[in-house]
C-alpha positions in Angstrom: -1.2 9.9 -7.9 1.2 11.1 -10.5 3.6 8.9 -11.7 5.9 10.9 -13.8 5.5 14.8 -15.0 7.5 16.7 -17.7 7.2 19.9 -18.5 8.9 21.3 -21.7 9.0 24.3 -24.3 5.6 25.0 -26.1 7.6 24.3 -29.8 7.7 20.6 -28.9 4.8 18.6 -30.4 2.7 16.6 -27.6 3.6 13.1 -29.7 7.9 14.0 -29.2 6.8 15.4 -25.6 5.2 12.1 -24.8 8.1 10.2 -25.3 9.8 12.3 -22.8 7.8 11.0 -19.9 7.3 7.7 -21.1 10.9 7.5 -21.0 10.7 8.5 -17.4 8.0 6.1 -16.9 10.1 2.9 -18.3 12.7 4.0 -15.9 10.4 4.1 -12.8 7.7 1.8 -13.6 8.7 -1.2 -15.8 6.1 -3.2 -15.1 3.0 -1.1 -16.7 1.2 -2.6 -19.0 -1.5 -0.3 -20.6 -1.7 3.4 -21.1 -4.7 5.6 -22.3 -4.2 8.8 -24.1 -6.4 11.1 -26.5 -6.3 10.8 -30.3 -3.6 13.3 -30.9 -1.1 10.6 -29.6 -2.2 8.2 -32.3 0.1 7.2 -34.8 3.9 6.1 -34.9 3.9 6.7 -31.0 1.5 3.7 -30.5 4.2 1.4 -32.5 7.0 2.9 -30.5 5.7 2.7 -27.1 5.1 -1.2 -28.2 8.7 -1.6 -29.5 10.3 0.1 -26.6 8.6 -0.9 -23.7 6.1 -3.8 -25.0 3.2 -1.7 -23.4 -0.4 -1.0 -25.0 -0.9 2.5 -25.7 -4.7 2.4 -26.1 -6.4 5.6 -27.9 -9.7 6.6 -26.3 -11.8 7.9 -29.4 -15.0 9.7 -29.3 -17.8 7.5 -30.7 -18.7 8.2 -34.4 -22.4 8.5 -33.3 -21.3 11.5 -30.6 -22.6 15.0 -31.0 -21.1 17.9 -28.8 -19.5 17.4 -25.5 -18.8 13.7 -24.8 -17.5 12.4 -21.5 -15.3 9.7 -22.6 -13.8 7.1 -20.6 -10.5 7.3 -18.5 -10.1 11.0 -20.2 -12.0 12.4 -17.8 -9.4 11.4 -15.2 -6.7 14.1 -16.8 -8.4 16.6 -17.4 -9.8 16.3 -13.2 -6.0 16.3 -12.2 -5.3 19.3 -14.6 -8.5 21.2 -12.7 -6.9 20.3 -9.2 -3.6 21.7 -10.4 -5.3 24.8 -11.4 -6.3 25.6 -8.0 -2.9 26.5 -7.1 -1.8 29.9 -8.0 1.7 29.2 -9.5 0.0 26.6 -11.5 -3.0 28.5 -12.9 -0.9 30.7 -15.0 2.4 30.3 -16.6 4.6 32.3 -14.2 7.6 30.2 -14.4 10.9 31.1 -16.7 12.3 27.6 -16.5 10.6 24.4 -17.1 12.2 22.5 -13.9 10.2 24.9 -12.0 6.9 24.5 -13.3 7.6 20.6 -12.6 8.6 20.9 -9.1 5.6 23.5 -8.6 3.2 20.2 -10.0 4.8 17.7 -7.6 4.5 20.2 -4.8 0.9 20.3 -5.5 0.6 16.9 -5.9 2.4 16.2 -2.6 -0.1 18.7 -1.1 -3.2 17.0 -2.3 -2.1 13.3 -1.1 -1.2 14.8 2.3 -4.4 16.4 2.9 -6.4 13.0 1.7 -4.0 11.0 4.1 -5.1 13.7 6.7 -8.6 13.3 6.5 -8.5 9.4 7.0 
């Protein structure tokens, strides 16, 4: 289930874009306690999240003994969600001009996914 969505221009670093997402999460879900992220988000962002919201930003790292592809805990959930979104034609390529339109298309795709699951139960 999608909690927050932010589409930003490509000239913004992922760590800076993460702050935009985390601000939305903080406003809507102040009781969050832990967030998982990959190694691209390590560094000052971990302390910023702790100071700003009191959350734990846990970095999911590869094992030192790993070689080749390896499924990492919790990270596969994000990759699976990207695959679900990629099934929608408007999201399979970067067709949109405005970031707001892309955010809307992502929300619509996730709403469709949730409605289909509810219809199956």
